[in-house]
C-alpha positions as a printed Julia matrix, in Angstrom:
124×3 Matrix{Float64}:
   4.51  31.53   -4.44
   5.35  35.1    -5.23
   5.36  36.51   -8.77
   7.26  39.75   -9.64
   5.41  42.45  -11.29
   6.9   44.46  -14.11
   4.95  46.86  -16.37
   5.87  49.91  -18.42
   2.55  51.6   -17.33
   4.57  52.88  -14.31
   8.12  53.94  -13.94
  10.63  51.22  -13.74
  12.44  50.39  -10.6
  15.49  52.7    -9.94
  17.18  50.26   -7.66
  17.28  46.58   -6.41
  13.52  46.28   -6.09
  10.3   45.12   -8.04
   7.59  47.28   -9.02
   5.3   44.82   -7.04
   4.99  41.31   -5.69
   1.8   39.36   -6.19
   1.11  36.81   -3.44
  -1.87  35.4    -4.94
  -4.64  37.25   -3.1
  -2.6   40.32   -2.06
  -0.4   42.36   -3.96
   2.36  44.57   -2.55
   3.5   47.44   -4.88
   6.42  49.63   -4.38
   6.15  53.29   -3.78
   5.57  55.52   -6.67
   7.26  58.88   -7.07
   6.0   61.14   -9.78
   8.09  60.1   -12.7
   6.36  60.07  -15.92
   6.84  56.42  -17.15
   7.21  57.59  -20.82
   9.6   60.5   -20.46
  11.33  59.95  -17.19
  10.38  63.56  -16.18
   8.83  64.83  -13.1
   6.53  67.63  -12.91
   6.86  70.78  -10.8
   4.64  71.41   -7.78
   2.73  69.28   -5.25
  -0.52  69.23   -7.33
   1.01  67.84  -10.57
   3.41  65.47   -8.64
   0.45  64.0    -6.55
  -1.51  63.53   -9.82
   1.65  61.73  -11.43
   2.19  59.61   -8.58
  -1.43  58.52   -8.35
  -1.55  58.05  -12.32
   1.5   55.84  -11.79
  -0.43  53.73   -8.97
  -3.19  53.48  -11.6
  -0.79  52.1   -14.08
   0.34  49.38  -11.75
  -3.17  48.29  -10.77
  -4.27  48.4   -14.31
  -1.31  46.14  -15.29
  -2.83  43.57  -13.02
  -6.36  44.09  -14.08
  -7.34  45.99  -10.87
  -8.47  49.5    -9.98
  -8.49  51.67   -6.95
 -11.32  49.72   -5.35
  -8.96  46.9    -4.8
  -6.6   49.06   -2.76
  -6.76  48.16    1.05
  -3.89  50.26    2.42
  -1.79  53.14    1.27
   1.21  54.97    2.53
   1.86  58.63    1.64
   5.23  60.03    2.11
   5.49  63.77    1.95
   8.37  66.1     1.58
   6.5   68.63    3.49
   3.31  67.97    5.82
   1.97  71.45    4.8
   1.01  69.79    1.63
  -1.5   67.41    3.44
  -4.56  69.12    2.57
  -3.67  69.61   -1.0
  -2.72  66.05   -1.43
  -5.94  65.07    0.33
  -8.01  66.8    -2.23
  -6.32  65.2    -5.19
  -6.31  61.82   -3.43
 -10.11  61.94   -3.02
 -10.39  62.16   -6.93
  -8.86  58.81   -7.13
 -10.24  56.85   -4.21
 -13.88  56.56   -3.23
 -15.67  55.15   -0.16
 -15.04  52.78    1.43
 -11.53  54.33    1.54
  -8.39  52.24    2.05
  -6.62  52.43    5.37
  -3.87  55.06    5.08
  -0.75  56.35    6.67
   0.76  59.89    5.85
   4.36  60.66    6.91
   6.52  63.53    6.58
  10.06  62.43    5.37
  13.48  64.18    5.3
  13.69  63.75    1.44
  12.44  61.3    -1.41
  14.26  59.91   -4.4
  15.03  62.24   -7.24
  13.81  65.24   -5.07
  10.08  64.36   -5.25
   7.65  66.05   -3.01
   5.37  62.7    -2.66
   5.6   59.06   -3.05
   2.63  56.62   -2.66
   2.84  53.03   -1.77
  -0.19  50.69   -1.89
  -1.43  47.17   -0.92
  -4.23  45.76   -3.13
  -6.35  42.53   -2.75
  -7.68  40.71   -5.86
């Protein structure tokens, strides 16, 4: 049975989707753009946006009593692949070995003009 995840520790859904779906042992979380969940504001620049997106991921995980060690797969959507090295250096501050599997994809655009979106799958 699936359970919908809803928390104020990350930005609310801006469309017809859930922040996450808990299937018991596996949780699928929706992608996180860098909106501050308290203010709804988005910081400027790839460094600040990467940190905010990952802080939002952290909020989702904490809402389920999980942390980054529970993440088994990430997908990173970038507005510009030139930001890949910058994102990697910040990403490494949140994830430790053994790192989750990951895809990084350059996209045409992201919601609200974000420079990055991070999606995760976690296991309990």
